[in-house]
Backbone bond lengths (Angstrom), bond angles and torsions (degrees), N, CA, C in turn:
res aa  C-N    CA-C-N  psi(-1)  N-CA   C-N-CA  omega(-1)  CA-C   N-CA-C  phi
1 M - - - 1.446 - - 1.534 107.43 -
2 T 1.315 115.36 132.58 1.457 119.21 -179.67 1.523 110.16 -76.88
3 A 1.317 115.83 165.57 1.469 120.43 178.74 1.522 110.67 -61.69
4 K 1.330 116.79 -38.02 1.467 120.30 179.75 1.524 110.83 -66.61
5 E 1.315 117.18 -40.82 1.459 120.95 177.70 1.527 111.07 -64.94
6 L 1.312 116.75 -39.10 1.454 121.19 177.97 1.524 110.87 -63.13
7 L 1.323 117.07 -40.81 1.462 120.93 177.00 1.532 110.61 -62.60
8 Y 1.330 116.38 -39.20 1.456 119.88 177.77 1.530 110.92 -62.34
9 V 1.316 116.35 -44.67 1.464 120.32 -179.81 1.532 110.20 -64.12
10 E 1.319 117.42 -40.45 1.466 120.98 177.86 1.528 110.74 -61.97
11 D 1.332 116.92 -43.22 1.460 120.75 176.95 1.526 111.25 -62.16
12 A 1.329 115.65 -44.60 1.455 120.42 -179.93 1.530 110.95 -61.86
13 L 1.332 116.86 -40.65 1.465 120.49 177.14 1.529 110.93 -59.67
14 G 1.318 115.77 -46.17 1.464 120.25 179.84 1.517 112.33 -62.20
15 H 1.331 116.18 -41.62 1.461 119.83 179.81 1.522 111.61 -66.37
16 E 1.306 116.69 -45.35 1.463 119.48 -179.23 1.527 111.72 -65.10
17 K 1.308 117.06 -38.94 1.466 119.88 177.69 1.533 110.25 -63.76
18 Y 1.336 116.49 -43.29 1.465 121.36 178.58 1.529 110.63 -61.39
19 F 1.344 117.43 -48.03 1.465 120.85 -179.02 1.520 110.94 -62.20
20 Q 1.330 116.83 -40.19 1.464 120.28 179.48 1.525 110.72 -63.56
21 Q 1.328 116.91 -43.47 1.463 121.23 179.42 1.523 111.24 -63.43
22 K 1.326 116.82 -43.96 1.469 120.39 -178.80 1.526 111.46 -66.51
23 C 1.330 117.06 -39.08 1.462 119.93 177.01 1.522 110.81 -64.43
24 T 1.329 116.50 -41.98 1.465 120.51 179.41 1.528 110.61 -63.64
25 E 1.327 116.67 -44.41 1.468 120.66 178.24 1.524 111.21 -62.47
26 T 1.316 116.49 -42.73 1.461 120.74 -178.76 1.524 110.82 -66.89
27 A 1.325 117.01 -43.49 1.465 120.64 179.85 1.530 111.14 -59.58
28 A 1.313 116.70 -36.24 1.465 120.59 -179.42 1.532 111.81 -65.78
29 Q 1.319 116.76 -22.62 1.468 120.85 -177.62 1.527 113.08 -95.09
30 L 1.309 117.34 -11.97 1.463 120.77 -175.31 1.525 111.51 -81.34
31 T 1.322 115.28 145.01 1.461 120.60 176.86 1.529 111.63 -108.27
32 D 1.315 117.94 -24.58 1.459 121.81 176.81 1.530 108.56 -72.10
33 S 1.319 117.22 117.88 1.466 120.78 -172.72 1.530 112.66 -65.77
34 D 1.329 117.50 -37.63 1.469 119.56 179.18 1.518 111.21 -66.10
35 L 1.315 116.36 -44.97 1.459 120.65 179.42 1.523 110.66 -66.00
36 K 1.337 116.17 -40.56 1.466 120.79 178.48 1.529 110.51 -60.59
37 T 1.327 117.10 -43.82 1.454 121.65 178.74 1.523 110.90 -61.60
38 C 1.313 116.47 -42.68 1.456 121.37 179.11 1.530 111.12 -61.00
39 V 1.319 117.31 -46.18 1.463 121.43 -178.72 1.531 110.59 -69.05
40 E 1.322 117.30 -35.70 1.470 120.08 175.80 1.529 110.71 -64.29
41 Q 1.328 116.91 -37.43 1.463 120.54 177.01 1.531 110.46 -65.88
42 M 1.322 116.27 -38.04 1.459 119.98 176.72 1.526 110.33 -63.86
43 A 1.323 117.37 -41.69 1.463 121.37 177.85 1.531 109.94 -61.09
44 S 1.318 116.19 -42.54 1.463 120.68 179.11 1.525 110.98 -63.44
45 R 1.310 116.53 -41.28 1.471 120.31 179.71 1.525 110.95 -64.74
46 H 1.335 117.14 -40.75 1.458 119.76 178.13 1.528 110.92 -66.12
47 Q 1.327 117.42 -33.39 1.464 120.80 175.83 1.528 109.92 -65.66
48 Q 1.333 116.53 -41.31 1.460 120.40 178.04 1.526 110.91 -63.29
49 L 1.330 116.59 -42.23 1.456 120.22 178.30 1.520 111.15 -63.77
50 F 1.347 116.21 -40.32 1.461 120.23 176.82 1.531 109.75 -57.82
51 Q 1.329 116.22 -47.06 1.469 120.56 -179.34 1.532 111.14 -62.25
52 S 1.322 116.48 -38.23 1.462 120.00 178.89 1.523 111.10 -64.40
53 F 1.336 117.18 -46.25 1.442 120.33 178.37 1.530 110.86 -64.50
54 Y 1.326 116.42 -40.40 1.460 121.32 179.39 1.524 110.46 -61.80
55 G 1.322 115.15 -36.30 1.454 120.25 178.93 1.522 113.05 -63.45
56 L 1.318 117.18 -23.39 1.458 120.62 177.66 1.529 112.31 -69.16
57 L 1.313 115.72 -22.80 1.457 119.42 -179.13 1.505 109.77 -83.11
């Protein structure tokens, strides 16, 4: 993996972690159960993406 590719993966990790945290925080504040479920699923997907990018390292 080149240095530039490694920087891309590091950026992607940071973005996915941020998105997962924000989705989790937002879901905790929601009262609509359907919307909360949707945002929790988004948080889960961002966690999966984080793990995938992490696996590249």
